[in-house]
N, C-alpha and C positions, 0 to 999 in steps of 0.2 A: 487350316485357315483358307477360306475362300478368297477370291479376288474380285468381289463385287464392286469395290471402289476401283475406278479406272475403266470400267466397261461402258461402252456406248449403248446403253439400253434405251429403248423407246419409252415414251411417257406411259406410265401406268394408267393415268386418267385420260389418255388421248382418245380412246374409243368412246368414253362417256361424253366428251366434248363434241366430237364430230357427229355423234348420233343424237345430240340434244338431250342426253340423259343427265348431264351435269346441271345441278340446280343453283341458280344465282339468286342474289338477295331479293329481287323483285318477283321471283317465281315461287316464294314460300307463301302462297295465298292462304288466308285463314277464313274460316267460316264466318260469314256475316261482316266481312271487312268493308269499310268505306274507303273512299279515295280522297286524297288531299292534294291541293295545289297551292303553291306559295305565290303570294302577291308581293312583288318587289317594288322598292321605291323607284319612282321615275325622275327623281332629282338626285344630285350628287352630294348635296350638303344642305342641312336645314332641319326643319321640324314639321311633324304632322300637325295640321290644324284641325282636320275633321275627317271622319270616315263615315260615309253614308251607306250603311249596310241593310237598311230596311227593305229596299226593293229586292236586293240580292237574296236575302233570307227567304223570300217568298217564291223564288224561282224553283222550277221542278227539280226534285231530288236533293236540294240543298239541305244538309243536316245542321251545319253550323258555320258561322263566320267568326273567326277568332282574331283578335288584335290586342294591342296593349290596353284597350278599354275594358276587355272582359277576360283576358287570359289569366291563368293561375300565376300567382307570384311565386317564382322559383327561388330555391335556396342559393344556388350558385356558390356553394362552399368552395374553399380553396382546393384546387387540383391543378398541378402543372406536370404533365407527363414529359418524358425525355424528348419528344418531338414538338412540344408546344413552345412558342416563343418564350425566352427566359425573362422577359420584362414586359409589363403592361397587363391588361386584363382582357380576357376573351369577350366576345360579343354576348351581351345579355339579350336574348332574342324576345321580342314582344313584351318587354318590360318597361318601356318608356316611349316617348314621342320623338326622341332625337334620331336624326338620320345622318349617318357617317359616310356613306358611299352609295353610288348608284347600284340599285338592285338589292339593297339590304331588305330583308323580309319585314314587311309592315303589317301583313295579315296572312292568314291561311284559311282557305275555303275547303270545307269537307262536304262531300256529296256522295250519293249512292253509286254513281258511275264516274269514270274519269272524264268523259265528255261533259257531263253536267258540272263537274268541279271546274274544268277549264273554262266553260262558258260563263259560269258565275264569277270566277276570278277575274276574267276580262271585263266584266260589267261593274266590278266594285269601284266606287268613286272615292278617291282619296285626294284631299287638297293639302298643300304644303306652303310653308313660308320658306323659300329657298334662298341660298347664298351660293355664289360661284365657288366651286371646289378647286383646289389646287391639285392638278394631276400631272403637271409637267415636271419631270425629274430634273430637267436642265435649269429650271427656275426655282427649285426647292432648296431649302436650307439643309446643309449637311451637318449632322450631329454625331457625336461620339456615342456608340452603343453602350448602355450602362454596364452590361455584363462583359463586354469586350475589354474593359479596363483591367480585368483580372488576369494576372500572369498565367500562362499555360492554357488559356482558353483556346478552343479549336479555331475561333476567329478572333484574334487579338486586334485591338484598335491600332496600336503602334508597336512595331518591332524593328530593331536596328542592330547591326554589328558594323564596326568600323565607321567610316564617314563617307557614305555613298555620294552625297552631294558634292563634296570636295573632290572625290575620285572622278566624278563625271566632268568636272571643270578641267581636269588635267588629262583626260582620256584622249588618246590619239585618234580613235574612231568612236563615234557615238551615234545613236539613233534615239529619237523620241517621238512618241505618237500617242494619240488619244483614241480610245476604242469605245464604241457604243454597242450594246447588245439589247435587242428589243425584248419586251415582255413576251413570254411564251405561256401558252396553256397546255395542259397535259393531254386532253382529248383522247382518253382511252375509249375502246369500243363500248364497254358497259358504262352507262351513266350511273351516277350515285343514286342509291335507292335504299329505303328503310321501310320495313313493315314492323309496326309496334303493336304489342298486345299486352294488356294488363290482366293480372289475376290477383285481385285484392291489391296489396302493396308490392306485388312482385311483377317485374316487367321483363318481357322477352323481346329482343330486337333481332330480326333477320336483316342484317345491315352490311353493306359493302364496306369492308374495313381491312386495312393492312396491319391492324394492331388491336385485336379484339379485347385483350385485357385492359388496354388503355381506354377503349370505348366504354367498357364496363365501369371503370373507375370514374371517368368523366361524367357519364350520365347519372351515376349514383351521386356524385357531388352536386350536379345541377339540381337534382330533385330531392336532395337531402336524404338519400336512402343508404342502407348498408350495401356495400358492393355485392355481397352474396345475393341480394334481392334482384340483381340485374343479370340477365343472361344474354350474351351476344353470340350469334351463330353466323358463320360465313365460310362455308366449305370451298367456294370457288369465287375467283375474282376475274372479271373479264378485262384485264389490263388496268393499270393504275399509274405507274411511273412516279409515285409519291403523293398523288392527289388524295389518296384515302388513308394516309398516315394519321392525320388529325381527325378528331371528331367534330365535324362542322355543324353549324346551327340546324341544318335540316333534320338531323337525327333527333335533336331536342324537340323540334317542331312536330315530328311524327309522334313521339311519345306524349307530348303535351296534348296534341289533337286526340289521340286515342283515349287519354284520360278524360278529356273534355266531353267526348261523345259516348264514352263508356262502351266502346267496341274496338276491334282491331282496325288500324288505319294503315294504308299503303301510301307512301310518298316517293315519287320518282322525279328527280330533277330533269329539266329539259336541257338540251345541249347549250342553249343560250345561257341558262342559269349557271351552268358550270364555268362560264367565263368570268363570273364575279363572285361566286359563292363558295368555291372549293379550292382557292389558292392558285398560284401561278409562279413561274420562274420570274424573279424580279428583273425589272429594267435596270441595267447597270451602266455606269460610267467609269472608265479606267484610264489611267495615264501610266505608260511604261517609258523609262529612260534606261538605256544600256550604254556602258562605256567599256571599251576594250583596247588592248594593245594591238599593234599591227599583226602579231602572230595569232590573234583571235582570243587570247586569254582575257576573260572578263575581269575588270577591276572595279566596276560599280554597277549596281542595279537599284533603281527606284521603281516601286510599284504602288500606285495610289488607286484605290478603288472605292466606289460608293454604290449602294444598291437601295432600291425603293423599299419602303415598309409602310404600314398603315399608321395612322396617328394614335390608335389605341393599343397597338402591340409593336414590339421590336423584333421583327424577324431577322435573323442573322444566318449567314452562310460563310463558308471558308473561301472567300473570294481571293484573298492574297496569300493564303497559307503556304501553297506549294512553292512559291518563289523563294522562300528561305532555304530550301534544301534541294531544289531541282538541279542547280548548277553550282560548281565551285566558284566562289567569289568572296574576296575579303571584306567588301563593303556593300551591304545590302540594307535598304530601308523600305519598309512597307507600311501602309496606313489603310485603315478600313473605316468607312463612315456609312451612316444610314441617311436616307432622304425621306422623312415622313410626308406622306401624301394623303389626300382625302380619297382613299381607295381601300379595298378589302386587303387583308393581310396576305402577303405571298406565302409560299410554302416550298418544301423541298421538291425539286423536279430532277429526274435522273441525272446523276453526276453533279449534285447541287454545289455551287461555289467553285469547285474544281473545273467544271466544264466551262464556266465563264472566265475564271481567272487564267486558266491555262491557255485559253484562246488568245488572250491579249499577250501573254508572255511568249508563246510559241510563234505568233506572228511577228513580234518584235525581234526575236532571235533569228528568224528567217530573213528579215530585213537587214539585220546586221551581217548575216552571212553574205548577202549580195553586195553590201557595201565593202566588205573585206575581200570580195571575189573568192570566196571559199565555198566548198560544198557544204550545204546545211547540216549534213550528218557529221562531216569532219569537224565543223565548229562545235557541235554538241559533244563529240568525243573529247576534244581538247579540254572542255570544261566539265568533264565527268568527275563528280566528287567521290572521295573515298569514304567519307562519313557524312552524316547529317550535320552540316556546318551551322545550321541555325540553332540546333540544340546541343551540338558537340557530343553526339552519341553515335555509335555504329548503327548501320542498317541491319535489321534482322536478316535480310537478303535483298539484293538489288541486282537484277539481271538486265539492266538497261543496255549495256554494250552487246549482250547476246541478242537482245531485241532488235538493235540496229542491224546486226549481221543477218539474222534470219529474215527480218522484214525486207531489207534491201535486196537480198538474194531472191526471195520469192516474188517480190514486186517487179524486179528488173530495173532497179534504180540506176544501174550502170548505163542504161540506154539513154538516160537524161542528158540533154545538152544544156550547158549552164545559161546561155543567153536567153532572156525572156523573149517570147515570140518566135523562137528558133525552131520549134517542133510543130509539124503539121501532119494532118491526115487528109490528103486532098486539099480542099479549101478551108477545112476546120483548123483552128488553133488548138494545139494540145499542150497541156501543162501537167507537170508532176509536182506534187507537194507532199511534205511529211511534217509530223509534229510528235512531240512526246506526250505521254499520258501518265497519270498517276492518280491513285485514290488510297486513302488510309485503310489499314486492316482493322476495322472496328470489331469489337467483341463485347457483348453485354451479357449480364447474368441470365441464364436460361435454365429451364427444368424440363424433364421428360419422364414418361412412365412407360415401362415395358411389361407386358402381361403374357406369360407363357400358358397356353391353353392345353387341355388334356390330349388333343389330337396332334400336338407338336407345332401348331402354328403359333405365331407371335403377333400380338397387337401392340402397336406403338402409338402413344398419344402425346401431343404437344399443342399448345394454343398458338401455333404458327399460322402462316398464311401462304397462299400460292397465287400470285398475280400473273404467273406466266413462266417463271424460270424452271419449273419442274420439281417443286418441293416434294410432292408425293413420291416421285421416283427416286430422287437423290437421297432423301432421308431413309427410304426403304433400303437403299444400297448400303448406307452406313450401318444400319441395324444388321443386315445380312452379313456384312463384313466382320463385325465384332462378335456376332453369335456363331458365325461359321456355318450358316445355312443358306439355301437358295433364296433369292429375292421373292420368289413366288410364295414362300411361306410367311412373308411379312405383310401385315395389314396396317398401314399407317393412316392415322386420322388426325385432322387438324381443324382449325377454324372454330373452336368453341372456347368461350371464356372460362368454362369450368374445367378445362384441361390444364395441365401444368403450365405455369406462366412462362412466356417467352418475350423477347424484346421485339421492337417493331420490325416488320418485314420490309426493310429498306436499309440503305447504307451498306449494302453488300455484307451484312453481318449474319444472315440467316444460317448459312451452312456452318460458319465458324462457331456461332453461339448455340443454335439448336442442335446441329450435328454433333457438337462436342457433348451436349447434355444427353443425347441419345446414346452416344458411346459410353458415357458414365453409367447410364441406366442399364445398358446391356452388361457391363462389367459387374454391376451390383446384382443383377439377376443371376449371373453365372456364379458369383460368390455365394449367394443364398442356395443355389442349386447344389453346389459342392458340399455345403453343410448338410443338406438333406441326404445327399448321396452317402456321405460318411456315416449317417445314422442308419440308413437302410439300403445299402448297396446291392443287396440280393446276390445273384449269381455272378455279378461282375467283379466281385472281390473288393468292392469299395467300402463295405461296412467296416467301421472301426478305424478307417484311415483318417488322418488329419486333413483338413482342407488343403493345407500346404503341400501335401503329398500327392495331390491330384492335379491334372492338367487337361486343358481343352484342346482337342485337335479335330478339325473337320466336323464341327458341330456335335462332337461326342466327348464325354468325360472319361478319362482313363487314369489309372495309377501311373505316375511318372515312370518313364522308362519301359512301360509295357504297352503293347498294342494288340494283344490277343483278345482282350475283353474290354468292353466299354459300355456306357449307357447313353441312350439318346435323350433328347429333351422330353419326349413323350413319356419315357420311363421315369424321368425325374419328377414329373407332375404326379405320377401314381404314388411316389414315396410320400407325397404330402397329402394323400387322401383324395386325389382327383380335384382338389381346389386349384384354381389358377395360381401360379407363382408370379409374384409381382416384384419388379426391380424399379427403383427410382434413382434418378441422377440429376445433378446440377453441374453447371460449368460456369466459370468466370475467370477472367484474367487477373492475376495478382498485380497489385499496384507497382511492385518493385520491377517486374518485367517491363511494364509500360514506361517506367522512368529510364530504364537502362538502354532501351533500343528504340529506334525509329522504324516503324512497321508500315510498309506501303506496298501496294501492287504497282507495277510499272509496265509501260508498253510503248511501242513505236508504231504509229499509224501512217498510212500512205494513201494518197488519192490521185487519180488521173481524171482530168476534166477535158472536155471538148467544147469549144466556144465558137459560135458562128461569128465571123469577123464583121458581118454587116448588121445583123439584127441583135447580136450579143446574147443570144440564148445560151444558157449554161447547162451542160449535161455532165453529171458525174458518171464516168464510164467504168471505173474500177475503184475498189477500196480494199485495203488489206490492213490487218492489225497483227502484230507480234507481241505477245503478252507474257510477262512473268507474274503468275498469279498463284504460286505455290502448287499444292497438289490439286489436280483436276479430278473431281469425283466421277463425272460423266462427260467425256469429251463431246458427245453428240449434243447434249443439252448446253454445254459451255459454248460450243460453236453457234448454236441457235441464239444464245444470249448476246454474243458478240455481233452477230448479224443484225439483230434488232437494235442494239445500241448504236452501231455505226449508221444505220438508216436514220435513227433519231438525230445523230450528229449532222447528217446531210441536211435534214430538215432545218436544223438550227442554222446551218450555214447559208442556205439559199432560199428558204421558204417561210419559216414560221415567224409570225409576229402578231401581237394583239394590239390594235390601234384604239385609242380612247378619244372620244369627242371631248375636247378641252372645255366645252361649255358646261357639260354635266357629268363627265366621267363615264359615259356609256360606251361599252365596247362596240365599235361600229362594224366589226367583222366577226361577230359572235355566232358563226355558223360555218359549216364545212365547205360552203361554196367559196368563201373569201378567206377563211383561215386555212392556208395550204399546208398539207403534210405530204410526205412522200407516199406515193401509191406504187403499184406494181411496175408501171411504165417508167417511174422515176428511179427504180431500184437497180443499181448496177451489179456487176459481178463482184461478189464479196467473199473474202477469205479471212479466216482467223487461224492463227498458229500459236502454239503454246510452248514456252521454254520448259524443259524438264528441270523444275526448280524444287528443291527440298528446303523447307523452312520449318524446323521443329520448335521455333520460338513463339510464333504467332498464336498458336493454339494447339490442342492435342491432335487435331486432324491434319495440321499443316496446310490448311487452305487459307487463301488470302482474299477471296471474293473477287468477282469480276462483273457483276451486274451494272455497277456504276461506271467503272473505268471503260467499259465498252463504248460509251458515248463520248467520254472525255478525249479531247485532242482532235476529234474528227473534223470539227468546224474549222480549226486552224489549218489542218492538212488541206482541206478543200480551198480555203482562202489563199493559202500559199500556192496551191496549184493554179488558181485563177491568176495570181500575179505572174507566175511563170509563163502562163499562156499569153498574157496580154501586156505585161509590164506595168499594170495598173494596181496600186495598192488601195484596197477599200477597207476602211477602218470601222465600218458599221455593219452589223448583222441584222437581218439577212442581206446577202448580196443579191441584188436583183438586176434585171436588164438595164434599168435606168441608172444603176450604179456604175455601169461600164460605158454608157453613152458619152 
């Protein structure tokens, strides 16, 4: 058995990316392709009165102007993937005159060149009858999500144990606060792009997607096609953070335009369009109330949260779910509501739900610690639960206490002085803050195929994605581990909808789900190879042996108990007549295990900030995370994941927000000059450390996922550090200079 799992290998695809050889969606140029540009609504609510396309159609290079007036009537058959909102109906693009939000596509211009298409799109005259949109979450009505009424939903509307409100009335010490978190946009480096080409009634899409099999199913449903008539190809993704999980209307528009002009069409969204066309982290409002005894023991928790959604769909996320199990407390009440607005539908953004909900909870716990005059870590230790008290089931594993120990030691928490404003570096105010982190161990059905070639190399295929975590490398390591051969002999391919189906590349489920399927496919391949060997074992003495009498060691097949003779994978292919030997595998979590255990990753994150006492500039100087995430397949990639996530959390804490013009819903900072994200100069010294955690319950590989949890808790740690430095509590994100003046 090799030890491919656990090795810090460099990215297999790294050289392709740094040399420009990796091909992204917009680079699959087709012969004779035209270019398309979307024309978006300039009003936030209303109806199209007229579209004057005559002059535009005569402009140089213009091939077509498509709107609801001349667009193909699309089938829009029922399809709701696992990442689509559970209630409502997706946008039916160019199928009517109604306008639901600013930037909604009202036309698409197709031309010979991109410049010609952009020029013509800017010249297209559209008139509207407009109404004032409601885009202010504070003024919107809060409603109970339809699906959240179901018991056991990941985001339940109302959950209670004991009597939290009564407990708060009698609590010796209590805190209560309201938290506001701004809308955020994903802003990956690669913009959304699709190239569409028809061949009769068959459609090929080279499209940026974190879920190619879902994009295949969605576009097939939209056009009324059999799914096998749609092929989606996406071998590389230049960052996504959740924005490419759904199949957004621009994919439909590219396919519609290609059919309309009867030639391939490329459509690439602008940075501005990505602020209203491809989802966002929803604006959220939260109220937390905590009650405790003088010794710090929690006796009551109330967590009420509400997040924005569009009027045509109900987007839900697990905003309040963690509160039920993070701390031991007999009386807990949570509620979750939606605020329908005249805006596009939000979507999952790294650490969805948990990132926002834990921010409020962990800031409130920190505030309680100061009120009790306790160390924030000590308060958390006192309230460490033995089981998931919300569901009354054991955790499959929970290394929270070890995370405190490791994180505090490596960060130097003992150097912290308790009094706010008591630590300085010269004239700068220094603050230390920490917070808990958690994310569920998701696992969805997945499939994989393994093909053994005559030269002994192995091809592995799965319709997975790689938006940056290193899927090519880590999946190759899994295959090498279970086949017992070097990683260099594995060729892993992903990003095609005709490969074995996999779940979305999000929710920290890719390694758990796809990795487990690859493991199953490798074991299937070995079982088939053993049968072949028993039939024609040649000089190795395997012929006539039952498969049960054979065993694999170091990538070779032996008779059990013997090591003098064995056969290699290349030998085994020859027994089958030089045809590739194929193994197939699937993986899924049985429902019983999911009911018996509470399965989550946990972590403790720390931050140090330096604040200028005069002008209130905020600098995060250090960040550290200690995580219990089960088995770590590749520590180098895992550390990279955590660094990226923590940087995202810093952005959430002190930089990122999308502002809407309340007159029309237009994002007024829809560009990288005014939508601030952390850059190199903003990035502090970051460390990630992992607990040696074995968890054989979560999945066959024992992995728990860390892509999402890497962002969770970071904004709270920074916020708590800012309070420690200044003595000022800020309950709205992002925290800016003016927040501290």
